[in-house]
C-alpha positions in Angstrom: -50.5 -97.4 -27.8 -47.4 -96.1 -26.0 -44.1 -97.6 -27.0 -42.0 -98.9 -24.2 -38.5 -97.3 -23.8 -35.6 -99.7 -24.1 -33.2 -99.6 -21.2 -29.5 -99.4 -22.2 -27.3 -101.7 -20.2 -23.5 -101.9 -20.3 -22.1 -105.3 -20.6 -20.1 -106.3 -17.5 -17.1 -107.0 -19.5 -16.9 -103.5 -20.8 -17.5 -102.0 -17.3 -14.6 -104.1 -16.0 -12.4 -103.0 -18.8 -13.2 -99.3 -18.1 -12.4 -99.7 -14.4 -9.1 -101.3 -15.3 -8.1 -98.5 -17.6 -9.0 -95.9 -14.9 -6.9 -97.6 -12.4 -4.0 -97.7 -14.8 -4.4 -93.9 -15.4 -4.3 -93.2 -11.7 -1.2 -95.2 -11.3 0.4 -93.3 -14.2 -0.5 -89.9 -12.7 1.0 -91.0 -9.4 4.2 -92.2 -11.2 4.6 -89.2 -13.3 3.8 -86.5 -10.6 7.4 -85.9 -9.7 8.4 -86.0 -13.3 5.9 -83.3 -14.3 6.5 -81.1 -11.2 9.3 -79.1 -12.8 7.6 -78.3 -16.1 4.4 -77.3 -14.3 6.4 -75.1 -12.0 8.2 -73.5 -15.0 4.8 -72.9 -16.6 3.5 -71.4 -13.4 6.6 -69.2 -13.0 6.3 -67.9 -16.6 2.7 -66.9 -16.2 1.9 -66.2 -12.6 5.1 -64.6 -11.4 5.1 -61.8 -14.0 1.5 -61.1 -13.1 2.4 -60.9 -9.4 5.3 -58.6 -10.3 2.9 -56.3 -12.2 0.4 -56.2 -9.4 3.2 -55.5 -6.9 4.5 -52.6 -9.0 1.0 -51.2 -9.3 0.6 -51.4 -5.6 3.9 -49.6 -5.0 3.0 -46.9 -7.5 -0.4 -46.4 -5.7 1.4 -46.2 -2.4 3.9 -43.6 -3.7 1.0 -41.7 -5.2 -0.8 -41.7 -1.9 2.4 -40.4 -0.1 2.7 -37.7 -2.8 -0.9 -36.6 -2.3 -0.3 -36.4 1.5 2.9 -34.4 0.9 1.2 -32.0 -1.4 -1.6 -31.5 1.1 1.0 -30.8 3.8 2.9 -28.4 1.5 -0.4 -26.6 0.6 -1.2 -26.2 4.3 2.3 -24.9 5.0 2.0 -22.6 2.1 -1.3 -21.2 3.4 0.3 -20.6 6.8 3.3 -18.9 5.2 1.0 -16.7 3.1 -0.9 -15.7 6.3 2.4 -14.9 8.0 3.5 -12.9 5.0 0.3 -10.9 5.0 0.7 -10.1 8.7 4.3 -9.1 8.1 3.2 -6.8 5.2 0.6 -5.2 7.4 3.1 -4.7 10.2 5.6 -3.3 7.7 3.0 -0.9 6.3 2.1 0.2 9.9 5.8 0.8 10.6 6.2 2.8 7.4 3.1 4.9 8.4 4.5 5.4 11.9 7.9 6.4 10.4 6.1 8.8 8.0 4.0 10.3 10.8 7.1 10.5 13.1 9.0 12.4 10.4 6.1 15.0 10.2 5.9 15.2 13.9 9.6 16.0 14.1 9.1 18.7 11.5 6.2 20.2 13.5 8.3 19.9 16.7 11.2 21.8 15.1 8.7 24.3 13.7 7.2 24.7 17.1 10.6 25.5 18.6 11.5 27.9 15.8 8.4 29.9 16.5 8.3 29.3 20.3 6.9 32.8 21.0 3.6 31.8 19.3 1.0 29.6 21.0 0.1 26.7 18.8 -2.2 23.6 18.7 -1.7 20.5 16.5 -4.4 19.3 14.2 -4.9 16.6 11.5 -6.1 17.1 8.0 -9.4 15.2 7.5 -10.5 16.3 4.0 -9.4 18.5 1.1 -10.8 20.0 -2.1 -10.5 18.0 -5.3 -7.2 18.1 -7.1 -3.5 17.3 -6.5 -2.8 20.2 -4.1 -4.0 21.0 -0.6 -5.2 24.4 -1.8 -8.0 24.3 0.8 -8.7 21.6 3.4 -10.5 20.8 6.6 -8.8 20.0 10.0 -10.2 18.2 13.0 -10.1 21.1 15.5 -12.6 24.0 15.9 -14.2 26.4 18.2 -14.2 23.9 21.1 -10.5 24.0 20.8 -10.3 27.8 20.7 -9.8 28.2 17.0 -11.0 31.3 15.2 -11.1 32.7 11.7 -7.8 34.2 10.4 -5.6 32.1 12.7 -2.4 31.2 10.9 -1.6 27.6 10.0 1.9 26.2 9.6 3.5 22.8 8.6 6.8 21.5 7.3 9.1 24.5 7.3 6.7 27.4 7.2 3.4 29.0 6.4 0.5 27.0 5.0 -2.3 29.6 5.1 -5.1 30.7 7.4 -8.4 29.6 8.8 -11.4 30.9 6.8 -14.3 29.0 8.4 -14.8 27.4 11.9 -17.2 24.8 13.3 -17.5 23.3 16.7 -14.9 20.6 15.9 -13.6 21.5 12.5 -12.0 24.4 10.6 -11.4 25.1 7.0 -8.0 26.4 5.9 -7.2 28.5 2.8 -3.6 27.7 1.6 -1.3 30.4 0.3 -1.2 28.5 -3.1 -4.9 29.0 -3.7 -5.8 31.3 -6.6 -7.7 33.6 -4.2 -4.9 33.9 -1.7 -2.4 36.8 -1.3 0.0 37.5 1.5 1.9 40.6 2.4 5.5 39.4 2.5 9.1 40.8 2.6 12.5 39.6 1.5 14.2 38.7 4.8 17.7 39.8 3.7 16.6 43.3 2.5 13.2 43.8 4.2 11.8 44.9 0.8 8.0 44.3 0.7 6.0 42.4 -1.9 2.8 40.4 -2.4 2.9 36.6 -2.6 -0.1 35.4 -4.7 -1.5 31.9 -5.0 -1.4 30.3 -8.4 -2.5 26.7 -8.9 -1.4 26.8 -12.6 2.2 27.6 -11.8 2.1 25.1 -8.8 2.3 22.4 -11.5 6.0 23.5 -11.6 6.2 23.7 -7.9 6.1 27.6 -7.7 3.7 30.4 -7.0 4.1 34.1 -8.0 5.1 37.3 -6.2 4.6 40.9 -7.4 5.0 44.6 -6.4 8.5 44.0 -5.1 10.3 47.4 -4.8 14.0 46.7 -4.6 17.1 48.0 -6.2 18.5 46.0 -9.0 20.7 43.1 -7.9 19.8 43.3 -4.2 17.3 40.5 -4.3 18.7 37.2 -5.6 17.4 33.7 -6.2 17.3 31.7 -3.0 16.5 34.6 -0.8 13.8 33.9 1.9 10.4 35.5 1.7 8.6 35.8 5.1 5.4 37.3 6.3 5.8 41.1 6.7 5.1 43.3 9.7 2.4 45.2 7.7 0.3 42.1 7.2 -3.2 42.3 8.7 -3.9 38.6 8.9 -0.5 36.9 9.3 2.0 37.1 12.1 5.4 38.5 11.1 8.5 36.5 10.3 6.9 33.2 9.2 8.8 31.6 6.4 6.7 31.5 3.1 9.3 30.3 0.7 12.3 31.1 -1.5 12.8 33.4 -4.5 13.1 31.2 -7.6 13.1 33.9 -10.4 12.9 37.7 -10.4 12.1 39.9 -13.3 11.7 43.8 -13.6 8.2 45.0 -14.5 7.5 47.1 -17.5 7.2 50.2 -15.3 10.8 49.8 -14.2 9.7 50.5 -10.7 8.7 47.1 -9.4 9.7 43.5 -9.8 7.7 40.3 -10.0 8.7 36.6 -10.3 8.3 33.2 -8.9 8.9 31.6 -5.5 9.1 28.1 -4.2 6.9 27.5 -1.1 8.6 26.2 2.0 5.7 23.7 2.5 5.0 20.6 0.5 1.4 21.2 -0.6 1.0 17.8 -2.2 1.4 16.0 1.2 -0.2 17.4 4.3 -1.3 15.3 7.3 -0.6 17.3 10.4 -0.5 21.1 10.9 0.1 23.6 13.6 -2.5 26.2 14.2 -1.1 29.4 15.7 -3.6 30.5 18.3 -1.7 33.8 19.0 -3.5 36.5 17.1 -2.1 39.3 15.1 -2.1 42.6 17.0 -3.2 45.8 15.3 -5.8 44.2 13.0 -6.8 47.7 12.0 -3.6 48.0 9.9 -4.4 48.2 6.2 -2.6 45.3 4.4 -3.3 43.3 1.3 -3.8 39.9 2.8 -6.6 37.7 1.5 
């Protein structure tokens, strides 16, 4: 059999007492609201305000950080623009330096052209060279179409470079006077004594090549005297400056002299040359040019 649950009832006197106490509490809260306002405010100020201050500082820090990031981005963009501008200026400066270098060489060629105005000439650019530090042989960008022929003389700087040994339609190969296989009939300008200037790449390391078979009285030829192409040369026009006597020594036979000379041309830097299209007359003469 199921047991019946007993219902709990609160006596009316206790319910009345509870309501009375509740009313008294409400009256007390109302009475003491103004009294507790200050302590509660102090409590709120001690807890909430520091929290708000911290949050505010964090917000300010994040704001400053955002501004710094924006500034850094602006600085990086400006830096990229400045770098591009610097690259352009560097390219322009290199071009100006190149133009200045070419202008200097063109002036030298112009002066050389005036110095040998009796000879017909044509300008050309060096487009390739043999391996090594020196322009002992090289190729220029003019050829048969421009009227060039084998054995035409080539000049640059202050004097003789060499002669053409091969010619194509639009190119020509030049053998320099410093090449080991080169020899030029020369003479001392001040005394007109003849000699042979010989290429020597080994001595060119010291900036000199050799000469030999100089027949001259002792003391007549001195250091610094000019050597030019001689009139008896079969392949070179006369009077073209070759270089300067650097050292002279008597040979063992006491009849001739030999020594060293400094070329008039800088054979470590050649870009433009002048090809003399005027040919040597009297090619039947027997000389010792190679």
